[in-house]
SEDRENPA-385143 format. One record per residue: residue number from 1; z, y, x of N, C-alpha, C in turn. Coordinates in steps of 0.02 Angstrom, whole numbers, always signed. Each point is the difference from the previous one (the first is absolute). Layout:
{NUM {Z Y X} {Z Y X} {Z Y X}};
...
//
This chain:
{1 {+7021 -4244 +47} {+47 +16 -55} {+71 -13 +22}};
{2 {+43 +46 -16} {+71 -8 +18} {+33 -48 -48}};
{3 {+35 -49 +26} {+36 -48 -43} {+75 +13 +9}};
{4 {+35 +9 -56} {+70 +14 +3} {+35 -34 -56}};
{5 {+60 -23 +11} {+37 -33 -53} {+69 +30 -5}};
{6 {+27 -2 -59} {+71 +17 -11} {+32 -63 -26}};
{7 {+57 +3 -33} {+37 -61 -13} {+4 -19 -73}};
{8 {+5 -63 -15} {+27 -32 -61} {-43 -9 -62}};
{9 {+31 -37 -51} {-32 -21 -63} {+45 -35 -52}};
{10 {-16 -8 -68} {+47 -19 -55} {-30 -39 -59}};
{11 {+37 -50 -43} {-31 -37 -57} {+39 -58 -33}};
{12 {-27 -29 -56} {+18 -62 -35} {-26 +4 -71}};
{13 {+9 -52 -41} {-21 -8 -70} {-71 -25 -5}};
{14 {-21 -15 -63} {-65 -32 -9} {-46 +43 -43}};
{15 {-52 +29 +31} {-50 +40 -34} {-67 -23 +24}};
{16 {-50 -5 -44} {-64 -26 +19} {-41 +51 +38}};
{17 {-44 -24 +47} {-47 +44 +32} {-53 +19 -50}};
{18 {-35 +56 +14} {-48 +25 -49} {-60 +30 +34}};
{19 {-55 -2 -34} {-60 +33 +23} {-18 +58 -45}};
{20 {+46 +24 -40} {-12 +53 -48} {-15 +65 +35}};
{21 {-34 +46 -33} {-19 +62 +32} {+54 +53 -2}};
{22 {+16 +26 -60} {+55 +47 -7} {+51 -33 -44}};
{23 {+59 -8 +24} {+48 -45 -31} {+54 +37 -37}};
{24 {+11 -17 -64} {+54 +29 -39} {+64 -37 +19}};
{25 {+54 +38 +13} {+62 -34 +22} {+27 -46 -53}};
{26 {+26 -57 +23} {+28 -49 -47} {+63 +27 -32}};
{27 {+11 -17 -63} {+62 +19 -35} {+50 -54 +12}};
{28 {+59 +18 +24} {+48 -51 +15} {+70 +23 -17}};
{29 {+44 -48 -8} {+70 +14 -18} {+33 +40 +56}};
{30 {+38 +51 -17} {+41 +35 +49} {+64 -39 +10}};
{31 {+16 -18 +63} {+61 -38 +12} {+60 +37 -28}};
{32 {+50 -39 -26} {+58 +29 -33} {+35 +51 +45}};
{33 {+4 -16 +64} {+36 +45 +45} {-36 +65 +13}};
{34 {-66 +3 -18} {-38 +61 +12} {-6 +42 -63}};
{35 {+14 -29 -59} {-12 +36 -62} {+38 +65 -4}};
{36 {+61 +0 +23} {+41 +60 -7} {-26 +57 +43}};
{37 {-32 -15 +56} {-23 +53 +45} {-71 +22 -16}};
{38 {-36 -36 -43} {-70 +16 -13} {-10 +38 -65}};
{39 {+53 +14 -38} {-9 +31 -66} {-32 +68 +4}};
{40 {+11 +37 +54} {-27 +67 +4} {-75 +0 +17}};
{41 {-30 -60 +11} {-70 -4 +18} {-43 -26 -58}};
{42 {+31 -17 -55} {-37 -34 -54} {-57 +43 -26}};
{43 {+12 +66 -7} {-50 +43 -30} {-38 +42 +51}};
{44 {+6 -18 +63} {-35 +39 +51} {-74 -15 -1}};
{45 {-41 +48 +20} {-73 -7 +1} {-22 +9 +72}};
{46 {-9 -56 +34} {-15 +1 +71} {-74 +14 +13}};
{47 {-17 +21 +61} {-70 +10 +18} {-41 -64 -8}};
{48 {+32 -58 +12} {-36 -63 -6} {-24 -10 -72}};
{49 {+41 +20 -49} {-20 -7 -70} {-62 +42 -13}};
{50 {+0 +60 +28} {-60 +42 -7} {-61 -33 +30}};
{51 {+10 -35 +55} {-57 -35 +31} {-30 -51 -47}};
{52 {+42 -35 -38} {-26 -50 -45} {-42 +31 -56}};
{53 {+18 +61 -21} {-41 +35 -49} {-68 +17 +29}};
{54 {+0 +20 +64} {-63 +15 +34} {-43 -63 +3}};
{55 {+31 -55 +21} {-37 -63 +5} {-27 -22 -67}};
{56 {+41 +8 -53} {-22 -19 -67} {-60 +41 -21}};
{57 {+1 +64 +16} {-56 +43 -18} {-63 -21 +37}};
{58 {+9 -16 +65} {-57 -22 +40} {-32 -62 -30}};
{59 {+42 -50 -17} {-28 -62 -25} {-27 +8 -71}};
{60 {+26 +46 -39} {-29 +15 -66} {-71 +25 +9}};
{61 {-8 +46 +50} {-67 +27 +12} {-47 -55 +26}};
{62 {+27 -42 +44} {-41 -56 +25} {-20 -46 -56}};
{63 {+46 -14 -46} {-15 -43 -56} {-55 +28 -44}};
{64 {+2 +65 -12} {-53 +31 -39} {-67 -6 +35}};
{65 {+1 +12 +65} {-62 -4 +39} {-30 -70 -2}};
{66 {+44 -50 +10} {-23 -69 -1} {-27 -18 -69}};
{67 {+36 +21 -51} {-22 -15 -68} {-67 +31 -16}};
{68 {-9 +63 +20} {-64 +34 -14} {-58 -34 +35}};
{69 {+8 -13 +66} {-52 -31 +38} {-13 -72 -24}};
{70 {+55 -35 -16} {-6 -69 -19} {-40 -9 -64}};
{71 {+12 +43 -50} {-34 -6 -63} {-69 +32 +0}};
{72 {-14 +42 +50} {-65 +33 +1} {-52 -40 +37}};
{73 {+22 -53 +33} {-47 -43 +37} {-6 -67 -34}};
{74 {-60 -24 -4} {-9 -65 -33} {+31 -56 +40}};
{75 {+0 +7 +65} {+27 -53 +42} {+73 +9 +17}};
{76 {+32 +53 -25} {+70 +12 +15} {+9 +33 +68}};
{77 {+61 +16 +18} {+15 +34 +63} {+13 -52 +54}};
{78 {-33 +10 +57} {+8 -46 +56} {+73 -1 +23}};
{79 {+26 -59 +14} {+71 -7 +18} {+17 +39 +63}};
{80 {-46 +1 +49} {+12 +38 +62} {+4 +74 -15}};
{81 {-40 +23 -47} {+1 +71 -19} {+67 +19 -31}};
{82 {+26 -45 -43} {+65 +13 -31} {+53 +4 +54}};
{83 {-2 -47 +48} {+50 +0 +53} {-3 +65 +41}};
{84 {-61 +24 +13} {-7 +62 +38} {+30 +59 -39}};
{85 {-12 +1 -66} {+26 +55 -41} {+76 +0 +2}};
{86 {+30 -59 -7} {+73 -5 +0} {+28 +20 +68}};
{87 {-29 -25 +54} {+24 +17 +67} {-4 +75 +13}};
{88 {-57 +30 -20} {-8 +72 +11} {+52 +39 -40}};
{89 {+14 -23 -61} {+49 +35 -42} {+69 -3 +31}};
{90 {+17 -57 +27} {+66 -9 +31} {+5 +44 +63}};
{91 {-51 -3 +41} {+2 +37 +63} {+1 +75 -12}};
{92 {-34 +23 -53} {-4 +71 -13} {+58 +26 -40}};
{93 {+41 -44 -30} {+58 +22 -38} {+53 +26 +48}};
{94 {+11 +65 +1} {+48 +30 +46} {+69 -7 -29}};
{95 {+38 -50 +25} {+67 -12 -26} {+52 +45 +32}};
{96 {-21 +40 +48} {+48 +43 +33} {+16 +62 -41}};
{97 {-44 +20 -46} {+12 +59 -41} {-3 +62 +42}};
{98 {+27 +55 -27} {-2 +64 +34} {+50 +2 +58}};
{99 {+55 -34 -6} {+50 -1 +53} {-4 -65 +38}};
{100 {-14 +5 +66} {-7 -59 +41} {+68 -33 +10}};
{101 {+6 -66 -12} {+63 -34 +11} {+16 -5 +75}};
{102 {+62 -12 +15} {+22 -8 +69} {-29 -65 +28}};
{103 {-45 +5 +47} {-34 -60 +25} {+47 -45 +39}};
{104 {+57 +26 +23} {+47 -40 +39} {+57 -29 -43}};
{105 {-3 +11 -65} {+57 -18 -43} {+17 -74 +2}};
{106 {-49 -44 +10} {+12 -72 -4} {-6 -36 +68}};
{107 {-3 +37 +54} {-10 -34 +64} {+63 -36 +23}};
{108 {+59 +23 -19} {+63 -31 +20} {+1 -7 +76}};
{109 {+28 -56 +25} {+1 -11 +73} {-39 -62 +17}};
{110 {-52 -12 -39} {-39 -62 +7} {-54 +5 +54}};
{111 {-24 -57 +24} {-52 +0 +53} {-63 +36 -23}};
{112 {-31 +35 +46} {-63 +34 -18} {-47 +2 +59}};
{113 {-63 +11 -17} {-53 +10 +50} {-24 +71 -5}};
{114 {-19 +30 +56} {-28 +67 -1} {+50 +53 +21}};
{115 {-20 +63 -12} {+41 +57 +19} {+55 +13 -52}};
{116 {+59 +17 +24} {+57 +11 -45} {-14 +56 -50}};
{117 {-33 +53 +22} {-12 +58 -43} {-72 +4 -25}};
{118 {-31 -57 -9} {-70 -2 -22} {-11 +36 -66}};
{119 {-60 +25 -10} {-16 +37 -61} {-1 -45 -61}};
{120 {-16 -64 +10} {-3 -48 -56} {+49 -56 +15}};
{121 {+46 -11 -47} {+50 -53 +7} {-13 -53 -53}};
{122 {-12 -61 +21} {-11 -56 -46} {+60 -46 +5}};
{123 {+33 -11 -56} {+56 -47 -3} {-20 -59 -42}};
{124 {+0 -59 +30} {-18 -62 -35} {+64 -38 -17}};
{125 {+8 -18 -63} {+52 -47 -21} {-34 -68 -9}};
{126 {+22 -50 +39} {-39 -61 +6} {+44 -62 +6}};
{127 {-32 -58 -8} {+34 -64 +4} {-43 -46 +43}};
{128 {+28 -29 +51} {-39 -43 +45} {-28 -61 -36}};
{129 {+26 -18 -58} {-24 -56 -38} {-59 +19 -46}};
{130 {-5 +63 -17} {-47 +24 -51} {-74 -5 +23}};
{131 {-42 -36 -38} {-70 -7 +19} {-38 +65 -1}};
{132 {+17 +45 -47} {-34 +65 -2} {+19 +42 +60}};
{133 {+62 -6 +23} {+21 +34 +61} {-38 -27 +60}};
{134 {-10 -66 +0} {-39 -31 +53} {-72 +25 +0}};
{135 {-28 +10 -60} {-68 +26 -4} {-4 +71 +27}};
{136 {+50 +40 -16} {+2 +68 +27} {+4 -1 +76}};
{137 {+42 -44 +26} {+7 -7 +73} {-66 -20 +32}};
{138 {-35 -47 -31} {-62 -26 +29} {-59 +48 -6}};
{139 {-4 +36 -56} {-61 +38 -14} {+7 +75 +7}};
{140 {+60 +27 -5} {+6 +73 -6} {+42 +32 +55}};
{141 {+55 -31 +20} {+46 +33 +47} {-34 +19 +65}};
{142 {-34 -47 +33} {-28 +16 +65} {-54 +53 -3}};
{143 {-46 -1 -49} {-48 +56 -5} {+34 +67 -9}};
{144 {+56 +2 -38} {+36 +63 -7} {+27 +24 +67}};
{145 {+29 -46 +38} {+27 +18 +65} {-55 +20 +49}};
{146 {-56 -36 -3} {-56 +15 +44} {-29 +69 -13}};
{147 {-7 +18 -64} {-35 +61 -19} {+46 +61 -7}};
{148 {+64 -12 -18} {+44 +57 -13} {+65 -3 +39}};
{149 {+4 -44 +49} {+62 -11 +36} {+32 +63 +28}};
{150 {-41 +48 +22} {+29 +60 +30} {+28 +48 -52}};
{151 {-14 -13 -64} {+22 +46 -53} {+48 -31 -50}};
{152 {+16 -64 +7} {+44 -32 -48} {+61 -30 +33}};
{153 {+54 +0 -38} {+60 -38 +18} {+4 -56 -51}};
{154 {-4 -62 +24} {-2 -58 -45} {+67 -36 +3}};
{155 {+36 +1 -56} {+67 -28 -4} {+0 -64 -40}};
{156 {+32 -52 +26} {+6 -63 -37} {+71 -8 -25}};
{157 {+7 -9 -67} {+66 -13 -29} {-3 -65 -41}};
{158 {+54 -36 +0} {+2 -65 -33} {+12 +6 -75}};
{159 {-40 -38 -38} {+13 -11 -71} {+0 -75 -10}};
{160 {+44 -33 +38} {+1 -74 +4} {+28 -28 -65}};
{161 {-43 -31 -40} {+21 -20 -67} {-29 -65 -25}};
{162 {-48 -29 +35} {-37 -57 -27} {+32 -67 +15}};
{163 {+40 -4 +52} {+30 -64 +18} {+56 +13 +50}};
{164 {+44 -50 +11} {+51 +9 +52} {-30 +14 +69}};
{165 {-60 -31 +13} {-33 +12 +64} {-22 +72 +8}};
{166 {-13 +34 -56} {-18 +71 +4} {+56 +39 +34}};
{167 {+62 -16 -20} {+57 +36 +28} {+14 -21 +72}};
{168 {-1 -65 +13} {+15 -23 +69} {-53 +23 +49}};
{169 {-63 +2 -22} {-53 +24 +45} {+9 +75 +14}};
{170 {+19 +38 -51} {+12 +71 +9} {+57 +12 +50}};
{171 {+53 -40 -6} {+56 +6 +46} {-21 -20 +71}};
{172 {-40 -53 +6} {-23 -22 +65} {-42 +54 +35}};
{173 {-42 +33 -39} {-40 +54 +28} {+44 +56 +27}};
{174 {+55 +15 -35} {+47 +50 +23} {+35 -22 +65}};
{175 {+15 -64 +4} {+30 -26 +61} {-48 +6 +58}};
{176 {-65 -11 -12} {-50 +10 +52} {-6 +74 +18}};
{177 {+12 +42 -49} {-3 +73 +11} {+53 +22 +51}};
{178 {+57 -35 +0} {+52 +16 +50} {-27 -8 +71}};
{179 {-48 -44 +8} {-28 -14 +66} {-69 +33 +10}};
{180 {-14 +49 -43} {-62 +38 +7} {-63 -36 -19}};
{181 {+5 -51 -44} {-59 -40 -18} {-10 -3 -76}};
{182 {+18 +54 -34} {-5 -3 -73} {-71 -11 -24}};
{183 {-46 +41 +23} {-68 -3 -29} {-36 -64 +21}};
{184 {+15 -26 +58} {-30 -64 +19} {+26 -55 -45}};
{185 {+65 +2 -16} {+30 -49 -45} {-28 +8 -71}};
{186 {-5 +62 -23} {-29 +17 -65} {-70 -30 -6}};
{187 {-42 +10 +51} {-69 -25 -3} {-2 -76 -2}};
{188 {+43 -32 +39} {+1 -73 +2} {+23 -29 -66}};
{189 {+47 +33 -34} {+23 -24 -66} {-57 +3 -51}};
{190 {-36 +55 -1} {-55 +7 -48} {-57 -48 +16}};
{191 {-9 -15 +64} {-53 -47 +19} {+17 -71 -19}};
{192 {+65 -14 -10} {+23 -69 -16} {+41 -1 -64}};
{193 {-23 +36 -52} {+39 +5 -61} {+19 -67 -31}};
{194 {-44 -49 +6} {+12 -64 -32} {+54 -41 +36}};
{195 {+23 +24 +57} {+49 -37 +40} {+66 +36 +7}};
{196 {+14 +50 -40} {+61 +38 +9} {+62 -45 -1}};
{197 {+46 +14 +45} {+61 -40 +4} {+29 +3 +70}};
{198 {+57 -32 +10} {+35 +1 +64} {-43 -27 +58}};
{199 {-37 -54 -13} {-42 -28 +53} {-51 +50 +25}};
{200 {-32 +35 -47} {-50 +49 +20} {+33 +59 +37}};
{201 {+58 +21 -25} {+35 +55 +33} {+13 -17 +74}};
{202 {+24 -60 +13} {+15 -20 +68} {-64 -7 +42}};
{203 {-53 -25 -32} {-63 -7 +36} {-27 +68 +22}};
{204 {+3 +48 -46} {-23 +68 +16} {+43 +30 +55}};
{205 {+66 -8 -7} {+46 +27 +50} {-15 -27 +70}};
{206 {-13 -65 +4} {-17 -30 +64} {-66 +27 +27}};
{207 {-50 +7 -44} {-66 +25 +21} {+5 +72 +24}};
{208 {+48 +38 -27} {+8 +70 +20} {+50 +8 +58}};
{209 {+24 -57 +26} {+46 +0 +56} {+64 +40 -15}};
{210 {+25 -7 -61} {+63 +32 -18} {+59 -37 +32}};
{211 {+55 +35 +6} {+62 -33 +20} {+22 -41 -59}};
{212 {-8 -66 +4} {+11 -43 -58} {+74 -3 -20}};
{213 {+45 +3 +46} {+71 -1 -17} {+19 +61 -41}};
{214 {-22 +58 +22} {+14 +62 -38} {-35 -1 -67}};
{215 {-61 -25 -1} {-38 -2 -62} {+34 -46 -51}};
{216 {+22 -59 +22} {+33 -48 -44} {+67 +27 -25}};
{217 {+36 +33 +43} {+64 +29 -21} {-11 +53 -54}};
{218 {-50 +40 +9} {-17 +52 -49} {-18 -32 -67}};
{219 {-39 -53 +1} {-20 -34 -62} {+60 -34 -34}};
{220 {+39 -36 +41} {+55 -40 -29} {+53 +44 -33}};
{221 {+11 +59 +26} {+51 +43 -30} {-29 +46 -54}};
{222 {-65 -9 -15} {-34 +40 -52} {+13 +74 +11}};
{223 {-12 +21 +61} {+17 +68 +21} {-35 +54 -41}};
{224 {-60 -15 -24} {-39 +51 -35} {-8 -14 -75}};
{225 {+42 -40 -28} {-5 -15 -71} {+10 +64 -42}};
{226 {+50 +39 +17} {+12 +62 -38} {-59 +48 +6}};
{227 {-29 +3 +58} {-58 +43 +11} {-60 -21 -43}};
{228 {-13 -65 +0} {-57 -26 -39} {+12 +10 -74}};
{229 {+60 -14 -23} {+16 +10 -70} {-2 +74 -19}};
{230 {+21 +43 +45} {-2 +71 -13} {-70 +27 -7}};
{231 {-48 -26 +39} {-69 +20 -6} {-27 -15 -70}};
{232 {+16 -59 -24} {-25 -19 -66} {+31 +44 -54}};
{233 {+63 +17 +7} {+32 +44 -48} {-34 +68 +0}};
{234 {-15 +27 +59} {-35 +64 +3} {-68 -4 -34}};
{235 {-33 -57 +9} {-65 -8 -34} {+8 +1 -75}};
{236 {+48 -37 -25} {+11 -3 -72} {+18 +68 -29}};
{237 {+40 +38 +37} {+19 +66 -23} {-58 +49 -1}};
{238 {-54 -19 +34} {-59 +43 +2} {-60 -33 -36}};
{239 {+17 -41 -50} {-50 -29 -46} {-44 -55 +30}};
{240 {+19 -28 +56} {-36 -59 +26} {+27 -61 -36}};
{241 {-44 -37 -32} {+21 -60 -36} {-39 -62 +23}};
{242 {-44 +8 +47} {-38 -56 +27} {-28 +19 +68}};
{243 {-30 -48 +34} {-24 +13 +68} {-75 -12 +4}};
{244 {-34 +36 +45} {+27 +56 +39} {+1 +65 -40}};
{245 {+43 +45 +19} {+3 +67 -29} {-1 +51 +56}};
{246 {-39 +53 -8} {-10 +49 +53} {+17 +71 -24}};
{247 {+27 +39 +45} {+9 +71 -12} {-37 +37 +55}};
{248 {-51 +38 -19} {-37 +40 +48} {+20 +72 -10}};
{249 {+39 +27 +46} {+29 +66 -8} {+34 +7 -68}};
{250 {+36 -53 -19} {+38 +1 -62} {-38 -20 -62}};
{251 {-65 -12 +5} {-40 -18 -58} {-6 -77 -4}};
{252 {+16 -28 -56} {+7 -72 -8} {-68 -33 -15}};
{253 {-16 -51 +38} {-58 -42 -12} {+24 -72 +0}};
{254 {-15 -37 -53} {+24 -68 -6} {-55 -51 +11}};
{255 {+17 -54 +34} {-47 -55 +9} {-41 +7 +64}};
{256 {-33 -55 +18} {-41 -3 +62} {-67 +32 -14}};
{257 {-1 +65 -8} {-61 +36 -14} {-47 +0 +61}};
{258 {-65 +7 -12} {-48 -2 +56} {+9 +60 +46}};
{259 {-27 -7 +59} {+6 +51 +52} {-23 +69 -26}};
{260 {-53 +0 -41} {-28 +64 -23} {+51 +42 -38}};
{261 {+45 -33 -38} {+51 +37 -37} {+46 +37 +48}};
{262 {+24 -36 +50} {+44 +31 +50} {-35 +56 +37}};
{263 {-63 -13 +18} {-38 +50 +37} {-6 +66 -38}};
{264 {-15 -4 -65} {-9 +60 -39} {+65 +39 -7}};
{265 {+55 -36 -11} {+64 +35 -6} {+20 +30 +66}};
{266 {-10 -36 +55} {+17 +26 +67} {-41 +62 +15}};
{267 {-65 -2 -14} {-43 +57 +13} {+23 +61 -39}};
{268 {+20 -12 -63} {+24 +55 -42} {+64 +31 +31}};
{269 {+45 -43 +24} {+61 +25 +30} {-13 +37 +66}};
{270 {-47 -24 +38} {-18 +34 +62} {-29 +69 -15}};
{271 {-42 +3 -52} {-28 +65 -20} {+55 +48 -21}};
{272 {+50 -26 -37} {+56 +42 -20} {+38 +28 +61}};
{273 {+3 -41 +52} {+35 +21 +61} {-43 +43 +45}};
{274 {-62 +14 -22} {-45 +42 +40} {-31 -37 +59}};
{275 {-2 -66 -5} {-29 -41 +54} {-69 -25 -20}};
{276 {-51 +22 +36} {-68 -23 -14} {-13 -62 +44}};
{277 {-11 -55 -33} {-5 -63 +38} {-48 -47 -35}};
{278 {-48 -26 +37} {-47 -50 -26} {+11 -64 +38}};
{279 {+22 -52 -37} {+14 -64 +34} {-64 -32 +24}};
//
């Protein structure tokens, strides 16, 4: 598999991590300085809003199904069966609609794995502190790369929001990226989530044989603070309100969903691109 990276990342503020499936964007105050420029968007009807209607319809149908089966059986509906119904409904809900969104719209200049022009682009908004993000890293990311690496471009963007260490770790990873070690640093941070902080950053840098003077200078001057904060802003502008949040060819999936969810959406996108592929 070809491994390639590009540059940078952005973030700040406090938002909780989430394991929710399809997430409704949080309602929040518009900053005073933005109110004057946002008035022309108040009554707009974006494609994302349409997606929520689709999701609502899907879950209404699921609810009816669960209710019918639940009341028709003396023992009720098995919990695993309910989970399968919900997962299938989510995976089969085509949030792309008739017009396919631009799969490269959110890649920015952030580090990525895979081919630059891959048929399937996955953008993850994540926080190195987030336990659900850690679960995705441990259980889902590597199988995706193993099975679909030749067909996906996997982009990591920061939604650092849970603690000050979320931001400093994101900046440290960018400093490692300057020396060509972003993904190694990324992996080490997720493997040691409970130890995030300056000591861990230096330990990882030493283990990766980074130029420590350059690395420390990069950290001390907060060279990538604007980048990390900018990533989070992009996430918020695209309805990400918790971590992890994913866009698969522009289609939003929230939470550390199981591998099967990603697989079904990826397969659907490959079929759309005319690529017949069995992982």
